[in-house]
MIPA-556156 format. One record per atom (N, C-alpha, C): residue in three letters; x, y negated, z. Coordinates in steps of 0.001 Angstrom, whole numbers, padded with zeros to 6 digits, always signed. Layout:
<atoms>
ALAXYZ...
</atoms>
This chain:
<atoms>
MET+046637-089151+050743MET+047799-090017+050669MET+048318-089991+049240VAL+048577-091173+048697VAL+049151-091304+047364VAL+050666-091331+047511ARG+051357-090561+046689ARG+052822-090496+046700ARG+053312-090965+045332VAL+054199-091977+045359VAL+054687-092569+044117VAL+056205-092574+044125LYS+056812-092091+043048LYS+058265-092175+042875LYS+058609-093603+042463THR+059685-094135+043018THR+060107-095487+042684THR+061199-095467+041626SER+061518-096647+041109SER+062550-096760+040093SER+063363-098035+040340GLY+064681-097900+040392GLY+065556-099054+040496GLY+065693-099650+041885VAL+065264-098914+042916VAL+065356-099414+044295VAL+065932-098337+045203CYS+066252-098717+046424CYS+066854-097774+047370CYS+065863-096716+047855ALA+064626-097099+048096ALA+063616-096123+048517ALA+063318-095187+047346SER+063217-093904+047628SER+062959-092934+046553SER+061469-092734+046288GLU+060659-092984+047312GLU+059210-092812+047182GLU+058491-093804+048091ILE+057235-094052+047727ILE+056351-094820+048592ILE+055073-094013+048744LEU+054624-093863+049970LEU+053359-093181+050251LEU+052393-094209+050815PHE+051143-094167+050376PHE+050171-095118+050906PHE+048767-094550+050843GLU+047899-095161+051656GLU+046478-094837+051654GLU+045697-096139+051562ILE+044577-096067+050844ILE+043674-097202+050698ILE+042282-096729+051079GLU+041601-097515+051892GLU+040211-097227+052242GLU+039414-098514+052105GLU+038330-098446+051366GLU+037443-099586+051164GLU+038206-100825+050703GLY+039171-100630+049795GLY+039912-101737+049208GLY+041012-102315+050072LYS+041254-101697+051243LYS+042298-102193+052139LYS+043357-101117+052374ILE+044577-101574+052571ILE+045695-100660+052816ILE+045622-100186+054259THR+045620-098871+054446THR+045525-098321+055796THR+046818-097659+056259GLN+047689-097342+055308GLN+048955-096709+055675GLN+049958-096914+054557VAL+051225-097175+054918VAL+052317-097307+053948VAL+053569-096726+054579GLU+054296-095943+053791GLU+055569-095388+054252GLU+056547-095383+053085PHE+057729-095930+053317PHE+058794-095903+052326PHE+059738-094766+052694VAL+060119-093955+051712VAL+061067-092860+051933VAL+062429-093338+051458GLY+063352-093518+052398GLY+064660-094059+052073GLY+064625-095578+052111GLY+065712-096187+051684GLY+065796-097640+051711GLY+066139-098149+053097CYS+065939-099428+053321CYS+066255-100071+054592CYS+065102-099881+055563PRO+065286-099084+056607PRO+064178-098781+057518PRO+063548-100005+058160GLY+064354-100953+058602GLY+063800-102136+059263GLY+062886-102936+058349ASN+063355-103203+057134ASN+062532-103952+056180ASN+061286-103169+055792ALA+061438-101889+055575ALA+060299-101065+055162ALA+059234-101004+056252ILE+059654-100806+057482ILE+058702-100743+058591ILE+058048-102106+058796GLY+058849-103162+058736GLY+058303-104510+058898GLY+057274-104838+057833LEU+057602-104554+056579LEU+056668-104803+055486LEU+055409-103977+055666SER+055565-102715+055981SER+054403-101835+056175SER+053487-102381+057260ASN+054065-102784+058388ASN+053264-103316+059490ASN+052518-104587+059091MET+053131-105403+058249MET+052515-106667+057856MET+051343-106497+056902ILE+051341-105440+056107ILE+050287-105323+055090ILE+049164-104360+055458ILE+049296-103635+056554ILE+048213-102748+056991ILE+046976-103598+057268GLY+045854-103193+056706GLY+044603-103916+056892GLY+044348-104996+055854GLU+045342-105280+055026GLU+045192-106304+053987GLU+044515-105726+052748ALA+043835-106586+052009ALA+043206-106185+050747ALA+044286-105868+049719VAL+044060-104822+048948VAL+045038-104393+047939VAL+045363-105536+046984GLU+044358-106263+046508GLU+044578-107349+045552GLU+045481-108429+046134THR+045310-108743+047395THR+046122-109761+048062THR+047582-109328+048134VAL+047811-108092+048512VAL+049173-107572+048638VAL+049845-107519+047268VAL+049147-107063+046258VAL+049712-107004+044903VAL+050131-108397+044457ALA+049267-109381+044652ALA+049572-110755+044228ALA+050806-111307+044934LYS+050970-111001+046202LYS+052095-111524+046977LYS+053415-110815+046689LEU+053365-109533+046330LEU+054600-108739+046230LEU+055063-108422+044816LYS+054232-108651+043814LYS+054538-108154+042470LYS+055820-108706+041850ASP+056220-109915+042209ASP+057392-110515+041576ASP+058610-110624+042494VAL+058610-109902+043607VAL+059733-109946+044543VAL+060934-109211+043934LYS+062087-109848+043975LYS+063324-109252+043465LYS+064247-108941+044632CYS+065143-107976+044449CYS+066114-107603+045475CYS+067513-107819+044903GLY+068219-108802+045442GLY+069561-109090+044943GLY+069530-109392+043459GLY+070379-108749+042697GLY+070430-108961+041256GLY+069513-108046+040472LYS+068698-107266+041168LYS+067788-106333+040496LYS+066545-107070+039997ASN+065895-106499+038997ASN+064649-107066+038488ASN+063434-106545+039244THR+063648-105796+040296THR+062561-105214+041074THR+062991-105141+042532SER+062131-104586+043361SER+062416-104413+044785SER+061453-103368+045314CYS+061664-102939+046540CYS+060701-102007+047144CYS+059305-102636+047238PRO+059185-103911+047664PRO+057857-104516+047671PRO+057230-104582+046269SER+058028-104906+045278SER+057515-104967+043907SER+057071-103588+043420GLN+057841-102555+043754GLN+057461-101193+043385GLN+056141-100795+044048LEU+055956-101229+045296LEU+054693-100981+045986LEU+053558-101695+045270ALA+053762-102944+044886ALA+052727-103703+044180ALA+052328-103009+042869ILE+053310-102517+042148ILE+053037-101811+040889ILE+052175-100573+041161ALA+052565-099815+042168ALA+051810-098600+042510ALA+050396-098937+042970LEU+050265-099956+043822LEU+048937-100341+044320LEU+048029-100843+043203SER+048607-101560+042247SER+047797-102130+041169SER+047116-101054+040326LYS+047655-099874+040332LYS+047051-098767+039594LYS+045846-098194+040330HIS+045618-098651+041566HIS+044527-098125+042375HIS+043485-099191+042712ILE+043533-100302+041997ILE+042543-101376+042215ILE+041257-101016+041494
</atoms>
């Protein structure tokens, strides 16, 4: 399991696993549980490249980043 510290968002960490180029597990530590669980459920089984492309520019409120964007940044380092 990869553990990544986040920056500028409510979740303090994101944990994920990748197997054969696909996301097999995602967990957000902190943040909004409903959104985090929903997002995690939606991307399980998806190709890392697809998820990065869809989430990399997501903003949260007035912030320049978001939990999905932080996940995309972390995943892109494992492509």
